[in-house]
Steps between C-alpha positions, in 0.01 A plus 500: 500500500356599841660787684708409800424653837767756595397577857490330837138400559547474878650849514205639303254329737684645799483851352130478415425355844660807659305726263162333564580497873564875492218611268245219516350324201264779400762770554753331273480586132644306210743788453615457862572134422693597187701757697588272793589195291672673210301275267272622225130427512510222241774319696290521815188374324686225309680376812247546777165547330292785634547726802295270723709195414814695585339614825403143583856385435624770739256375766632146456856631529415678826319195635803282428714749692252491789502118501880503500493717814269251670720206397814681619339576836412133542847378411702767684340468843509229762132505594167564324417797723840652423417470128178698550689761702769523232234554232328779691824669598621471139185671380552769765854560372376515140233752597762715669701522179205576268192583713329700226478196272306270729456144376457443127227241551319709762508797264367277224222374727382851582517610138360205306366209705143628503494580127698224330415135573840386368675713762257388768578136416875563499489677836268238653739227389793694645317542830431127516869425444620743767237386750591137430866580573411684821270216609771242444748704705243551778415128515869412513553758774208357695652151481814621678322728747594836347138597439206409722326186368162649589537767230329415174779482238266590211369813675849598619642455148226722354565752778870509410419546131256784579746657742777488243281671242383761749856566610609560143215741431547680833868554423397705196317755713696480826871556444586483870732200516433445869124477439548239231754307709260511798216366285728226367601403854137496614402269214782261591404508868158365405662171407 
């Protein structure tokens, strides 16, 4: 008779996401995973596979959270430009509460994207999704006159993605809230 699972998988993923976010992939040991989840090694291996598979699941969890933020911004604002502003201001607020953490995916990019093709592919796919969302919002904003129609939506969407990543990394080394808010405002003024 197979053993039944006696833990909340989503809660475990949330805990390991926080751990990998804090320590990075290479800085996280199997013992760290045992300690944070309360599971023994065999339960972790039997349920999730190896450390990388668990890490990948945590990246997917974070990406789904990120996509939910984008969807919420789209549905909780009246205009496309307001959705972009809400996203950036939401990130600014998040960085104020935990500036030392940065962005999980940005941290992952700096740690692993140049050494692990699986991570590179994941992050490239994530970038394409975020840029596609920004481009759609920009095009919609251009249709109603919120953003100048002469601006290239593809370039502007990539600029917003790059600015968002830079803002998250900058917040890790510059804890002055007014600096980060000023940078956020400047990015939004470029629209």
